[in-house]
PLY file of the C-alpha trace (Angstrom):
ply
format ascii 1.0
element vertex 85
property float x
property float y
property float z
element edge 84
property int vertex1
property int vertex2
end_header
23.03 21.40 11.18
20.29 23.85 10.93
21.35 26.96 8.87
19.98 30.44 9.16
18.26 30.18 6.45
15.82 26.98 7.49
16.01 28.45 10.71
13.78 31.85 9.12
11.98 29.30 6.60
10.42 27.54 9.40
9.32 31.49 11.17
7.96 32.04 8.32
5.78 29.34 7.77
5.14 29.24 11.37
4.06 32.96 10.50
1.98 31.85 7.67
0.08 29.05 9.64
-1.76 31.79 11.81
-4.80 32.54 10.50
-8.72 34.14 11.49
-9.93 31.01 12.94
-7.95 29.18 15.50
-8.97 25.69 14.82
-7.26 26.39 11.38
-4.00 27.59 13.29
-4.11 24.57 15.65
-4.18 22.24 12.23
-1.86 24.44 9.98
0.89 24.52 12.87
0.42 20.98 14.16
0.84 20.10 10.40
4.03 22.01 9.94
5.62 20.66 13.13
4.79 16.71 12.46
4.31 16.41 8.94
5.98 19.00 6.76
9.53 18.15 6.69
8.61 14.50 6.03
6.59 14.55 2.87
7.96 14.96 -0.47
8.75 18.40 -1.70
5.77 18.79 -4.03
3.68 18.16 -0.97
5.38 21.00 0.76
5.12 23.08 -2.22
1.27 21.87 -1.86
0.96 23.29 1.86
2.98 26.27 0.94
0.38 27.21 -1.91
-2.87 26.23 0.64
-1.21 29.03 2.97
-1.52 31.34 0.50
-5.52 30.61 0.18
-8.05 32.21 2.11
-9.52 30.85 5.29
-12.69 29.86 4.08
-10.85 28.13 1.02
-9.09 26.11 3.36
-12.09 25.28 5.22
-14.14 24.45 2.67
-10.83 21.50 1.79
-10.82 20.35 5.51
-14.46 19.69 5.72
-15.02 17.98 2.09
-17.01 20.63 0.58
-14.53 21.15 -2.04
-12.10 18.71 -3.67
-8.41 19.87 -4.91
-7.84 19.18 -8.67
-4.14 19.31 -7.42
-3.11 15.92 -6.24
-0.11 16.91 -3.86
-2.71 19.39 -2.25
-5.35 16.50 -1.68
-2.73 14.54 0.07
-1.89 17.75 2.55
-5.46 18.11 3.12
-5.64 14.37 3.60
-2.99 14.38 6.18
-4.43 17.89 7.69
-7.99 16.55 8.54
-6.06 13.44 10.25
-3.88 16.07 12.29
-5.89 16.08 15.10
-5.68 12.49 15.25
0 1
1 2
2 3
3 4
4 5
5 6
6 7
7 8
8 9
9 10
10 11
11 12
12 13
13 14
14 15
15 16
16 17
17 18
18 19
19 20
20 21
21 22
22 23
23 24
24 25
25 26
26 27
27 28
28 29
29 30
30 31
31 32
32 33
33 34
34 35
35 36
36 37
37 38
38 39
39 40
40 41
41 42
42 43
43 44
44 45
45 46
46 47
47 48
48 49
49 50
50 51
51 52
52 53
53 54
54 55
55 56
56 57
57 58
58 59
59 60
60 61
61 62
62 63
63 64
64 65
65 66
66 67
67 68
68 69
69 70
70 71
71 72
72 73
73 74
74 75
75 76
76 77
77 78
78 79
79 80
80 81
81 82
82 83
83 84
């Protein structure tokens, strides 16, 4: 049963996936739709913290220019990197 809070949460996360770069929009939204509710809570929290970051930082992680120190964030980035598959 979907509650109002669940629906509101999805709406908020979907809105936060909207970025200044279309490529990031696609990757983040696809992760939200395919993986977000399948992964453990710490990874969901890591994804939400990722949405707080600036687009260039997110892109650096996805392209491998930077490596997250947080293990959970590393797992999210790995899934994002293959989200287009």
